[in-house]
Every structure is written in C-alpha cells, then in structure tokens.
C-alpha positions as semicolon CSV with decimal commas, in nm:
position;residue;x (nm);y (nm);z (nm)
1;M;3,644;-11,459;9,710
2;Y;3,708;-11,188;9,962
3;S;3,714;-11,176;10,370
4;G;3,510;-10,915;10,530
5;Y;3,607;-10,756;10,854
6;D;3,261;-10,611;10,873
7;S;2,932;-10,526;10,712
8;Y;3,087;-10,246;10,513
9;R;3,459;-10,315;10,472
10;F;3,651;-10,625;10,306
11;V;4,010;-10,678;10,196
12;L;4,177;-10,927;9,975
13;G;4,483;-11,066;10,195
14;G;4,599;-10,695;10,263
15;R;4,948;-10,604;10,218
16;L;5,180;-10,886;10,096
17;T;5,372;-11,044;10,375
18;P;5,762;-11,155;10,352
19;G;5,666;-11,540;10,396
20;V;5,365;-11,521;10,164
21;K;5,579;-11,350;9,918
22;A;5,835;-11,600;9,940
23;L;5,615;-11,908;9,892
24;L;5,451;-11,715;9,589
25;I;5,790;-11,654;9,425
26;A;5,938;-12,008;9,471
27;T;5,595;-12,190;9,393
28;G;5,560;-11,986;9,088
29;G;5,918;-12,032;8,984
30;V;5,915;-12,401;9,032
31;Y;5,590;-12,417;8,813
32;L;5,771;-12,235;8,529
33;L;6,043;-12,484;8,567
34;Q;5,786;-12,754;8,555
35;L;5,622;-12,612;8,219
36;I;5,983;-12,616;8,057
37;I;6,117;-12,942;8,196
38;G;5,771;-13,133;8,173
39;Q;5,681;-13,469;8,304
40;K;6,016;-13,583;8,425
41;M;6,026;-13,305;8,686
42;I;5,687;-13,432;8,811
43;Y;5,814;-13,808;8,842
44;F;6,119;-13,683;9,025
45;L;5,963;-13,431;9,255
46;G;5,613;-13,525;9,286
47;M;5,500;-13,753;9,564
48;N;5,477;-14,117;9,460
49;S;5,460;-14,383;9,732
50;A;5,598;-14,656;9,497
51;L;5,905;-14,463;9,457
52;I;5,938;-14,337;9,809
53;L;5,951;-14,703;9,919
54;R;6,160;-14,856;9,660
55;Y;6,412;-14,584;9,600
56;G;6,401;-14,393;9,925
57;M;6,308;-14,071;9,761
58;I;6,177;-13,905;10,088
59;W;6,243;-13,544;9,959
60;Q;5,924;-13,588;9,765
61;F;5,729;-13,517;10,087
62;F;5,886;-13,163;10,066
63;T;5,895;-13,094;9,685
64;Y;5,554;-13,208;9,588
65;M;5,421;-12,898;9,742
66;F;5,580;-12,672;9,484
67;L;5,444;-12,864;9,175
68;H;5,102;-12,807;9,030
69;G;4,866;-12,976;8,775
70;G;4,779;-12,664;8,576
71;F;4,743;-12,289;8,580
72;F;4,415;-12,304;8,783
73;H;4,545;-12,540;9,030
74;I;4,832;-12,326;9,130
75;F;4,636;-12,001;9,085
76;F;4,356;-12,094;9,311
77;N;4,630;-12,234;9,572
78;M;4,832;-11,928;9,577
79;F;4,525;-11,700;9,566
80;I;4,384;-11,859;9,882
81;L;4,744;-11,857;10,039
82;W;4,754;-11,466;9,976
83;I;4,409;-11,409;10,125
84;F;4,441;-11,623;10,455
85;G;4,822;-11,648;10,464
86;C;4,899;-11,281;10,514
87;E;4,664;-11,259;10,798
88;V;4,806;-11,554;10,983
89;E;5,171;-11,444;10,912
90;R;5,094;-11,104;11,051
91;E;4,968;-11,254;11,362
92;W;5,225;-11,520;11,425
93;G;5,542;-11,361;11,258
94;T;5,720;-11,491;10,956
95;R;5,933;-11,766;11,117
96;E;5,613;-11,940;11,287
97;F;5,402;-11,903;10,998
98;L;5,667;-12,075;10,757
99;R;5,738;-12,350;10,997
100;Y;5,344;-12,409;11,015
101;Y;5,313;-12,405;10,629
102;F;5,573;-12,672;10,577
103;L;5,469;-12,881;10,862
104;T;5,100;-12,902;10,736
105;G;5,225;-12,947;10,395
106;I;5,452;-13,233;10,481
107;G;5,191;-13,372;10,717
108;A;4,929;-13,373;10,445
109;G;5,189;-13,561;10,219
110;L;5,228;-13,833;10,473
111;I;4,853;-13,869;10,483
112;G;4,836;-13,887;10,113
113;F;5,125;-14,136;10,103
114;L;4,937;-14,374;10,341
115;F;4,607;-14,357;10,125
116;S;4,811;-14,395;9,794
117;L;4,995;-14,722;9,916
118;G;4,995;-14,968;9,649
119;T;4,899;-14,740;9,361
120;H;5,110;-14,537;9,130
121;T;4,931;-14,224;9,216
122;I;5,154;-13,887;9,194
123;I;5,040;-13,617;9,451
124;I;5,133;-13,283;9,360
125;G;5,031;-12,935;9,497
126;A;5,023;-12,710;9,787
127;S;4,678;-12,765;9,888
128;G;4,746;-12,970;10,199
129;A;4,942;-12,669;10,343
130;V;4,674;-12,417;10,218
131;Y;4,403;-12,610;10,392
132;G;4,613;-12,593;10,711
133;I;4,640;-12,218;10,672
134;M;4,277;-12,182;10,644
135;L;4,231;-12,373;10,951
136;A;4,470;-12,165;11,127
137;F;4,292;-11,847;11,019
138;A;3,963;-11,983;11,110
139;M;4,103;-12,073;11,468
140;I;4,237;-11,718;11,501
141;Y;3,934;-11,548;11,339
142;P;3,657;-11,802;11,415
143;E;3,381;-11,534;11,379
144;R;3,531;-11,356;11,074
145;I;3,279;-11,333;10,775
146;I;3,403;-11,488;10,434
147;T;3,221;-11,404;10,135
148;L;3,253;-11,679;9,856
149;L;3,156;-11,575;9,500
150;I;2,990;-11,906;9,362
151;L;3,083;-11,931;8,996
152;F;3,205;-11,574;9,028
153;V;2,838;-11,449;9,038
154;L;2,654;-11,575;9,371
155;P;2,789;-11,427;9,683
156;V;2,767;-11,652;9,992
157;S;2,863;-11,548;10,327
158;M;2,954;-11,746;10,631
159;K;3,186;-11,735;10,952
160;A;3,539;-11,857;10,899
161;K;3,471;-12,146;11,141
162;H;3,185;-12,265;10,943
163;L;3,392;-12,241;10,611
164;V;3,653;-12,461;10,747
165;V;3,400;-12,728;10,864
166;L;3,230;-12,716;10,516
167;L;3,552;-12,776;10,330
168;A;3,646;-13,075;10,565
169;L;3,309;-13,236;10,508
170;I;3,344;-13,188;10,132
171;S;3,694;-13,339;10,128
172;I;3,575;-13,641;10,347
173;F;3,289;-13,699;10,119
174;S;3,517;-13,659;9,791
175;G;3,782;-13,877;9,944
176;I;3,544;-14,161;10,013
177;S;3,417;-14,137;9,652
178;N;3,756;-14,164;9,532
179;L;3,822;-14,486;9,749
180;F;3,527;-14,644;9,556
181;G;3,644;-14,515;9,216
182;T;3,380;-14,270;9,162
183;G;3,564;-13,952;9,262
184;D;3,754;-13,672;9,090
185;G;4,096;-13,797;9,132
186;V;4,205;-13,530;9,383
187;A;4,387;-13,629;9,680
188;H;4,116;-13,506;9,941
189;F;4,256;-13,700;10,212
190;A;4,598;-13,517;10,191
191;H;4,377;-13,186;10,207
192;L;4,219;-13,334;10,539
193;G;4,564;-13,428;10,636
194;G;4,672;-13,062;10,634
195;M;4,393;-12,955;10,841
196;L;4,452;-13,246;11,108
197;V;4,816;-13,201;11,136
198;G;4,750;-12,818;11,177
199;Y;4,474;-12,870;11,438
200;L;4,702;-13,105;11,634
201;Y;5,000;-12,870;11,617
202;L;4,788;-12,578;11,726
203;K;4,622;-12,769;11,989
204;S;4,930;-12,948;12,124
205;D;5,281;-12,840;12,215
206;W;5,540;-13,062;12,018
207;R;5,821;-12,816;12,016
208;V;6,157;-12,889;12,169
209;Q;6,117;-12,580;12,421
210;A;5,806;-12,769;12,556
211;F;5,999;-13,115;12,598
212;F;6,273;-12,908;12,825
213;R;6,001;-12,724;13,003
214;R;5,843;-13,047;13,099
215;L;6,176;-13,125;13,241
216;K;6,185;-12,804;13,408
217;V;6,524;-12,701;13,265
218;P;6,568;-12,332;13,333
219;G;6,615;-12,089;13,074
220;V;6,357;-12,196;12,826
221;R;6,058;-11,966;12,759
222;R;5,724;-12,060;12,595
223;R;5,625;-11,882;12,289
224;S;5,271;-11,962;12,210
225;R;5,133;-11,944;11,852
226;M;4,778;-11,845;11,972
227;R;4,891;-11,581;12,186
228;V;5,135;-11,288;12,207
229;V;5,420;-11,310;12,439
230;Y;5,557;-11,046;12,668
231;R;5,921;-11,045;12,687
232;V;6,096;-10,724;12,862
233;E;6,435;-10,833;12,794
234;D;6,420;-10,812;12,438
235;E;6,277;-10,455;12,380
236;E;6,300;-10,465;12,008
237;E;6,076;-10,792;11,999
238;L;5,855;-10,607;12,245
239;Q;5,820;-10,316;12,013
240;R;5,750;-10,535;11,715
241;Q;5,481;-10,711;11,902
242;V;5,326;-10,395;12,018
243;D;5,333;-10,251;11,667
244;A;5,154;-10,549;11,533
245;I;4,885;-10,503;11,804
246;L;4,846;-10,146;11,688
247;D;4,826;-10,240;11,338
248;K;4,553;-10,490;11,426
249;I;4,389;-10,199;11,622
250;N;4,368;-9,981;11,279
251;R;4,218;-10,286;11,099
252;V;3,971;-10,435;11,330
253;G;3,952;-10,194;11,629
254;Y;4,045;-10,231;11,989
255;D;3,744;-10,451;12,092
256;N;3,845;-10,724;11,867
257;L;4,175;-10,777;12,027
258;T;4,232;-11,085;12,233
259;R;4,268;-11,088;12,614
260;D;4,619;-11,151;12,602
261;E;4,699;-10,873;12,329
262;K;4,514;-10,625;12,546
263;K;4,720;-10,755;12,854
264;L;5,036;-10,711;12,652
265;L;4,972;-10,359;12,560
266;K;4,904;-10,262;12,946
267;K;5,234;-10,453;13,039
268;A;5,418;-10,286;12,770
269;S;5,288;-9,933;12,869
270;D;5,365;-9,999;13,229
271;Y;5,717;-10,120;13,147
272;L;5,793;-9,818;12,923
273;A;5,654;-9,581;13,198
274;R;5,906;-9,745;13,438
275;K;6,197;-9,722;13,205
276;S;6,121;-9,368;13,133
277;E;6,117;-9,294;13,504
278;S;6,451;-9,462;13,578
279;D;6,605;-9,282;13,281
C-alpha cells in the first residue's frame, strides 16, 4: 500500500514522527512481552466485558490496544499507522495526534464492549484507533489518491474519502455477519467505533476550552484540529506552524494549502514585517 501525492510521486508515510514512533515502540514492546508471558497477559490486559463488569477492570479499555493476535495483526496495524499517522501528526502536532489516537481507541473499545456483552469474547488490537486515524487522514486529504496492492500484485487506486467509506461498509457487513455467527470473529464494530468516535470528535467540540468559551470565560482560546491557528503572543509556536506549512508546500505545492493555512502565512508575514520595522 502506498499513498500518492500525484500521478508521479508517492511516499510510504514519510519521515517518522515522534508520536507515531512512540506508539510503534510501545506497541512492539508490549507485543514482545505478550510473546514471553503468553495467554495470562491477554486475559489481564485484553478487553473482556465479563471481567470489566464483574471485577471493574476498566484499564482494559486502554490496554487492549497494545495487544495483538499475531505477527500479521500487529504488522498491518503498525504499517497503516505509519502510512497515515505520520501525515496526520505533521498536520496537527504530536499532542493533538496522540489525544485523538487514544480517544478513538478507547471509543472503539467502548463500542466493542457493548457488542460483546453476555459473551466471553476478548478484544485486542489497535485497529479501532488505526481506523480512526485513517478517517482523520481522509477528512484532511479527501482527494488524496491511495493505491492498494490487492494480494500484493494488483494495484487499485481510489481517493482517500472513498477508501474510508469502503472500509466502513466492509466492517458493517462483516459485523452483521458476526452477529449471525457466520463471520470471521474479528471485532468489526469496534473498528466502526473508532471511525464513529473520530468523526464525532472532529465535527464537534468536546474540549474543556469549548465549555468555558460557551460560558464566555475570558482568556480561553480555541485551537481547532482542522485548522491552523495564528497566535502572535507565542512567536515560537507561530514559527513552528509556519515551518509546518512550508514543509507542506515542499511536499504538495502551494495550491494544495487550505485557505486558513494561506491566511496564516499572510498574517505571519505581516506580523514579522511590523516587528522588523519596530525593531
């Protein structure tokens, strides 16, 4: 699988970003421990609705993301995280990226928990969070062309937004099949849960800042996930945001910047010009 910027250029995730790197190391490290310790670790850290309800093991909503059912399970999850996650992290910054990753992962766990009530199913894997990351990528770059290698041989290209819709439909169909006992045993509704929570998070404003802003408390500023924010009181942050936009120009060209990113460059230029004159 690779993601194409245009008809003649493609990359596999690009340079590894700090948040994605930390997740790869943490998930890989836990998987190695899982291989050493074995099934007991899955029972204790995997998500089991019966254990959560009976013994209050609520940490499983978090820890289940770091366990995997085999090499190919963790390989494909981490491979997709690298491809899409690095782009999203470069767009949002490490803190917001990690917040979103764990929010969608825990949200996917909650959905999986609801659909596994009354069973002894153990849910493991970062797929819910990874699906959330793919959704975020598609919302940021909806027209980006993604090429999939079917069976590692047949290339099939489609827009990112169409890929996410296709994955959602597959998960819905597979999840319904599982309900009737004819599926593959994969927690497909948890995958959908990661997408659903991610979509609601990106389209809504659930943060504490938003609550105080609605109360009109002074001094609280909004930082949007989907837009770049201009803040003249923090020159270091301003420079970081401008550098990120310049990097994006090098990758995809000025014409592919959002209107807010172009506006930020103009405001930053005006601000630095005024600052230079005052100095």
